[in-house]
Steps between C-alpha positions, in 0.01 A plus 500: 500500500725199445381256232509127581641282225420129525766252389576130520766431761766345274824695462432556129143624560618737774785627281261564209243668724768723652599614149137601438471666843819702442385605152163602643656713774751652256228606256226606741664572834260257677649260754438130429540214747516131405253255655604134468227251411540121493319344204388140453753471215780582745416236759388203291755249368279397207602588145331794330327285240329302780393819675307635204761754410634835597194642676625327816750785543249775427176422683631565855623845398166577336323389820711748699399776256132410551543496878661846490822374658711624209453782247666338201693185411793406277515170312729350239281556195546143377335383827182696426209288370385618156133491610421848635378546856238782494587604858853608411667703227848476351590859591856491369747283312845654553770474229596137448841363597667213312233270351727200443571173680841428650700185575674494838781246505866454436492473120275620213209277392678356193793389717293304751575127468230261374285388793569818698225593747341841440234631740198717422141517626367614162347262241563777244874505569521120509325461162715768333826376650411142405463616139861626518651217706289181528806326654471692829292403805257774602414500869186682627591725794329767710614751755648847496808598300739429791359150546526423128852638458600305813422175317776588250748608768440175691548291186146357509439656157737605221303816424169676559303737275354821645378834366796728429314802642461338842868406518599856406264651759652273764853603395587145394592564135849362560352149537345503150679259266284588200205718402263336251395716206134480399570278198633241748259533793195722453420678829172471688248773414575801720836367619729768641212743562328594826129559562371766741141430609250689713126489555306619193284723722805691637502757220736724697757220510446395137585855391788528747667171394472585129834687528672160528353371172716445191272508191739300278534222755122498551432464125755217469388294799132556414555335160698214659234432762217510243677221308517292819136570584371442143684167484312422826831394646584508868837608633603136495457457123812511280416841350750782453440848362700817462403839359697819452352847449758716321278807518337449159447126465424216738680182393361185659635145482351196673597136526317188612708185548388142552584382852761256363664779298457323164251735333440874512284776351669841479330807353571873483282803431540878506263794536445833675558491879146633550369172354691271738187303596392441139855399405513241778165351394606489134824319579332249732236421232774438243684272743185301578437457126850348478435252783628684808204384711581136418863549609391644836278198555448431868664827605223726373171533682 
């Protein structure tokens, strides 16, 4: 029986979902068909911060799971709210692609002239870029990758910042002028990773989808997301986190930046991958003791 995989209708979402579908078929022999779902986040023109965050991309797909119209769904992991939904389970987190942010434009970031206009819809990216270059104008933008890159091509903006993984999946690496390392721009928790969800009660599917799971990626993104959750920060807060599981040790670094880019709290911690949750909580507590919650201010709930 063919499995129905629910996906947002954007080109990037469909591309990502097709990767998961192909991997699923390759490993299990089961046919998978994509089912496009339009989410509120796709049709509204409001900015994410006004919408109450990333759940706007997720809830419609979860509704389709509940209604039995799809068997499982694929999300960008960074779009997944940190608050668990008891109806669904995160059945698999495939191996992560590039976790970093990328600048699409004609020249690298350091070569942009003062007053250049750089577009991004992310308060995290704006705060971190502002810390590097306060002389640049940061323009909030929304829309899919094509729409955003089009603003550079048309000359409306000098550059835009997008996730490197998305650009690679879309085959648009050639348009990247620079990739930011994590000491320049700390990625969003879970960036570059995908989330495969199904109903918690579908034990057959939970077991079946487990073949897609990458334990190292799961340990890393679990720690990153715990930091975000423990800081009580929404997706719109200027919080970045990145963890790497080398097989023995999980190394976690997180960064909170003031919205104006002038102050920051950065902390690192390491521990066994099996203690990813505890490590995330420990790091968040240390950051709060150093004033991270004050820096987030109006962006935390």
